[in-house]
C-alpha positions in Angstrom: 0.0 0.0 0.0 2.8 2.4 1.0 4.7 1.7 -2.2 1.6 2.3 -4.3 1.0 5.6 -2.5 4.6 6.7 -3.0 4.5 5.9 -6.7 1.3 7.8 -7.2 2.6 10.8 -5.2 5.6 11.0 -7.6 3.3 11.2 -10.7 2.2 14.5 -12.1 -1.3 15.9 -11.9 -3.3 16.4 -15.1 -4.9 19.9 -15.2 -7.9 20.2 -17.6 -8.8 23.8 -18.3 -12.3 23.9 -19.7 -12.9 27.7 -19.3 -14.6 29.9 -16.7 -14.0 33.1 -14.8 -10.7 31.8 -13.5 -9.0 32.0 -16.9 -10.7 35.2 -18.1 -8.8 38.4 -19.0 -10.2 42.0 -19.3 -10.9 43.3 -22.8 -12.6 46.1 -24.5 -16.0 44.5 -24.0 -15.3 43.2 -20.5 -14.0 39.9 -19.3 -13.5 37.3 -22.0 -11.9 33.8 -22.1 -8.1 34.1 -22.1 -5.5 31.7 -23.6 -2.2 30.3 -22.6 -3.6 29.1 -19.3 -0.6 26.8 -18.6 1.9 29.7 -18.6 -0.4 31.9 -16.5 -0.9 29.1 -14.0 2.8 28.7 -13.6 3.4 32.4 -13.2 0.7 32.5 -10.5 2.1 29.5 -8.6 5.6 31.1 -8.8 4.3 33.8 -6.4 3.8 31.3 -3.6 6.3 31.1 -0.8 9.3 28.9 -1.6 8.4 26.1 0.9 4.9 25.8 -0.6 6.3 25.8 -4.2 8.6 23.0 -3.4 5.9 20.7 -2.2 3.5 21.2 -5.1 3.0 18.2 -7.3 4.3 18.3 -10.9 1.5 19.2 -13.3 0.7 19.0 -17.0 -2.0 21.4 -18.3 -4.3 20.5 -21.1 -6.5 23.4 -22.3 -9.5 22.7 -24.4 -9.5 24.3 -27.8 -13.1 25.3 -27.4 -13.4 27.0 -24.0 -16.8 26.5 -22.5 -18.9 29.2 -20.8 -20.2 27.1 -17.9 -23.7 28.4 -18.3 -23.7 26.8 -21.8 -22.6 23.3 -20.7 -24.7 20.4 -21.8 -24.9 16.7 -20.9 -22.9 16.0 -24.0 -20.0 18.1 -22.5 -20.3 16.1 -19.2 -20.0 12.9 -21.1 -17.1 14.1 -23.2 -15.2 15.3 -20.1 -15.7 12.0 -18.3 -14.5 10.1 -21.4 -11.4 12.3 -21.6 -10.6 11.6 -17.9 -11.0 7.9 -18.4 -8.8 7.8 -21.5 -5.9 9.8 -19.9 -5.8 8.8 -16.3 -2.9 6.4 -16.6 0.4 7.9 -15.5 -1.2 10.7 -13.4 -1.6 11.0 -9.6 -4.9 12.8 -10.1 -6.9 15.2 -12.2 -7.9 18.8 -11.7 -10.8 20.1 -13.7 -10.8 23.9 -14.0 -14.4 25.0 -14.6 -16.7 28.0 -14.5 -18.6 28.3 -11.2 -22.2 28.7 -12.5 -22.6 25.0 -13.3 -19.5 23.6 -11.6 -21.7 21.6 -9.2 -23.7 20.1 -12.1 -20.5 18.9 -13.9 -19.1 17.6 -10.6 -22.2 15.6 -9.9 -22.3 14.2 -13.4 -18.6 13.2 -13.2 -19.0 11.6 -9.8 -21.9 9.4 -11.2 -20.1 8.5 -14.4 -16.6 7.9 -13.0 -17.7 6.3 -9.7 -14.3 5.0 -8.4 -11.8 6.0 -11.1 -8.7 5.0 -9.2 -7.5 8.5 -8.5 -8.8 11.9 -7.3 -10.7 14.1 -9.7 -10.9 17.6 -8.2 -13.2 20.1 -9.8 -12.4 23.8 -9.0 -12.8 27.3 -10.3 -12.8 30.8 -9.0 -15.1 33.7 -8.4 -12.5 36.1 -9.8 -10.0 35.8 -12.7 -6.5 34.5 -11.9 -4.8 37.8 -12.4 -7.4 40.0 -10.5 -6.3 41.7 -7.4 -7.4 39.7 -4.3 -8.5 36.8 -6.5 -9.5 33.5 -4.9 -8.2 31.7 -8.0 -4.6 30.9 -6.8 -5.8 29.5 -3.5 -8.4 27.3 -5.1 -5.9 26.0 -7.8 -3.2 25.3 -5.2 -5.6 23.4 -2.9 -7.0 21.4 -5.8 -3.5 20.4 -7.0 -2.6 19.2 -3.5 -5.7 17.1 -3.1 -5.3 15.7 -6.6 -2.0 14.2 -5.4 -3.5 12.7 -2.2 -3.2 8.9 -2.3 -6.1 8.6 0.1 -8.7 9.9 -2.3 -10.5 8.0 -5.1 -13.4 9.7 -6.8 -14.7 13.2 -7.7 -14.7 16.1 -5.3 -15.1 19.9 -5.4 -12.4 22.0 -3.9 -13.3 25.6 -3.1 -12.4 28.2 -0.5 -10.4 25.8 1.6 -12.9 22.9 1.7 -13.1 19.6 -0.1 -16.7 18.5 -0.8 -18.2 15.3 -2.2 -18.6 15.8 -6.0 -22.2 14.5 -6.0 -23.2 16.4 -2.8 -22.0 19.9 -3.6 -24.1 22.9 -4.7 -23.5 26.6 -5.4 -25.3 28.5 -2.7 -24.0 32.1 -3.1 -23.8 34.1 -6.3 -20.7 36.1 -5.5 -19.0 35.1 -2.2 -15.6 33.4 -2.3 -17.1 30.6 -0.1 -19.8 29.9 -2.7 -20.2 26.2 -2.4 -21.7 24.0 0.3 -22.6 20.4 0.9 -26.0 20.7 2.7 -26.7 17.0 3.4 -23.2 15.6 3.8 -20.1 16.5 5.7 -17.0 18.0 4.0 -14.4 15.4 2.9 -11.5 17.5 4.1 -9.9 20.9 4.2 -6.7 22.7 3.4 -5.1 24.8 6.1 -1.4 24.7 5.2 -1.7 21.0 4.3 -4.4 18.8 2.9 -6.5 17.1 5.6 -9.0 14.3 5.1 -11.8 13.8 7.7 -11.6 10.1 8.4 -14.0 10.6 11.3 -17.0 10.6 8.9 -17.7 7.0 8.1 -18.0 6.3 4.4 -17.3 9.9 3.5 -13.5 10.0 4.0 -13.2 9.1 0.3 -15.6 9.1 -2.6 -14.8 5.4 -3.4 -17.9 3.5 -4.5 -18.6 -0.1 -4.0 -17.9 -2.2 -7.2 -21.0 -2.6 -9.3 -20.2 -4.2 -12.6 -23.6 -3.6 -14.0 -23.5 0.2 -13.4 -19.9 0.5 -14.6 -20.5 -1.4 -17.8 -23.6 0.7 -18.6 -21.8 4.0 -18.0 -19.1 3.1 -20.5 -21.4 1.9 -23.3 -20.7 3.4 -26.7 -24.4 3.3 -27.5 -25.2 5.9 -24.8 -27.0 8.8 -26.6 -25.9 12.0 -24.8 -26.5 14.1 -27.9 -30.2 13.3 -27.7 -30.6 14.1 -24.0 -28.6 17.3 -24.5 -31.5 18.6 -26.6 -33.6 19.2 -23.4 -35.3 15.8 -22.9 -35.1 16.1 -19.1 -37.1 19.0 -17.5 -36.6 20.6 -14.2 -39.9 21.7 -12.7 -40.0 23.7 -9.4 -43.5 23.8 -8.0 -45.0 27.2 -7.0 -48.2 28.1 -5.1 -51.1 28.0 -7.5 -49.5 25.8 -10.2 -52.2 24.5 -12.5 -52.5 21.2 -14.2 -52.3 22.7 -17.6 -48.9 24.3 -16.7 -47.5 20.9 -15.5 -48.9 19.2 -18.5 -47.2 21.7 -20.8 -43.9 20.1 -19.7 -44.8 16.5 -19.0 -47.1 15.9 -22.0 -44.6 17.2 -24.5 -43.5 14.2 -26.5 -39.9 15.5 -26.4 -39.7 15.3 -22.6 -38.6 11.8 -21.4 -37.8 12.7 -17.8 -38.3 15.3 -15.1 -36.8 16.5 -11.8 -39.7 17.7 -9.6 -38.9 20.0 -6.7 -41.6 19.7 -4.1 -42.3 21.5 -0.8 -41.0 20.4 2.6 -40.7 16.6 2.9 -42.3 16.0 -0.5 -45.6 17.8 -0.7 -47.6 19.2 -3.5 -51.1 20.7 -3.8 -53.9 18.2 -3.2 -55.3 18.6 -6.7 -56.6 15.5 -8.6 -55.9 17.2 -11.9 -52.2 17.6 -11.0 -52.0 14.0 -9.9 -53.6 12.9 -13.2 -50.9 14.7 -15.2 -48.2 12.9 -13.2 -50.0 9.5 -13.6 -50.3 10.0 -17.4 -46.6 10.8 -17.6 -45.7 7.8 -15.5 -47.9 5.5 -17.5 -46.1 6.7 -20.6 -42.7 5.7 -19.1 -41.4 9.1 -18.3 -38.8 8.9 -15.6 -39.6 11.4 -12.8 -37.9 11.9 -9.5 -38.5 14.4 -6.7 -36.5 16.3 -4.2 -37.4 19.0 -1.7 -37.0 22.7 -2.4 -35.4 22.9 1.0 -31.6 22.6 0.6 -31.3 20.5 3.7 -33.2 17.3 4.6 -34.8 14.6 2.6 -38.1 13.9 0.8 -40.5 11.4 2.4 -43.3 11.2 -0.1 -46.6 10.2 1.4 -45.6 11.2 5.0 -48.2 14.0 4.7 -51.6 13.9 2.9 -50.3 16.6 0.6 -47.8 14.1 -0.8 -50.1 11.2 -1.3 -50.4 9.9 -4.8 -46.8 10.8 -6.0 -45.5 7.3 -5.6 -48.6 5.8 -7.2 -48.0 8.2 -10.2 -44.5 6.6 -10.5 -42.5 9.5 -9.0 -39.2 8.3 -7.6 -37.7 9.6 -4.4 -34.6 11.6 -4.7 -34.1 11.2 -0.9 -31.5 13.8 0.3 -29.8 14.2 -3.1 -29.0 17.6 -4.5 -31.1 18.7 -7.6 -27.8 18.5 -9.5 -27.3 14.9 -8.6 -30.9 13.9 -9.3 -30.9 15.7 -12.7 -27.6 14.3 -13.9 -28.6 10.8 -12.8 -31.8 11.0 -14.8 -29.8 12.2 -17.8 -27.4 9.3 -17.6 -30.2 6.8 -17.3 -32.2 8.2 -20.1 -29.1 8.3 -22.4 -28.8 4.6 -22.0 -30.8 2.0 -24.0 -32.7 0.6 -21.0 -36.3 -0.2 -20.3 -38.2 1.8 -17.8 -38.1 -0.9 -15.1 -34.3 -1.0 -15.3 -34.0 2.8 -15.2 -36.2 2.9 -12.1 -34.2 0.2 -10.3 -30.9 1.8 -11.1 -32.1 5.2 -10.1 -32.8 3.8 -6.6 -29.2 2.4 -6.3 -26.5 4.5 -4.8 -23.8 4.9 -7.4 -21.2 7.1 -5.8 -22.3 8.3 -2.4 -24.8 10.7 -3.9 -27.5 9.9 -1.4 -27.7 8.7 2.2 -28.3 5.0 2.6 -31.6 3.8 4.2 
């Protein structure tokens, strides 16, 4: 074990620059994506104190030729990024994915579900300010991500931001502008960086992201026949309920033939209006094989559909429980299942399975 850890620690970290605020530069029209990220990263790291520079892992930067505005990311991009990581993980201690913050937690959740236990750390990070901006958080986030990417005790996808390491399928962006923008509402942090990386081994099952082996899930997720281009065209809807929602409004989404799945965000522990017309829309969608799953609009806690009268009928309509998962994790899990050539029964069974620590057991 020690020899394996020593060998991995001596390997370089692969840095994948996909775009985002961290790499932007000021221009005549405002901030715009900047090039030559590898040289700019090295210049920034060179400003660290000498003792910290000496302990940084070696790194190799790969910048995508088409830099992605994170607000324009699609499931096809998630799949391509996961395939890139799978294809180039040999010979590296870990991977750092540099990403825009707007949809960083969505990409992290998708990667966590797709990669499960890739055999090395995959750390997703970004910044609220550009790398060269005065007082930027970028250098701190990049340094911490590099250090955790070289940690032999990690296997899986995590988000590193503002000194904390969060489970990739449990993180969410909760602040639009603060440096400490990301949280993990229903799961403890995996670790932190305060002069050195620290993993929290006191949290059972959360010290690493490693998933239990599941040959069925792993073989499905690497199938060449998965159709991410199709689901990238908006087949999965996200529907947040509001007071006074009418059946015709819900049916406008669910009865559109192009929609094959939906994330429903309910009130409290899984409640919706006691309206037979609303339930009828859900039942028709379920009978047509549309894959629907629900979470609470509350960022903390879990849905328990049917615990209150206002939630009765959801399970009968075929709505699956998202338990205490984030909306990002539920949505990306639906996307992956609907991209695969599976029947509805298999999709429902696999949705209920825990792939990569994205939900609490029980």
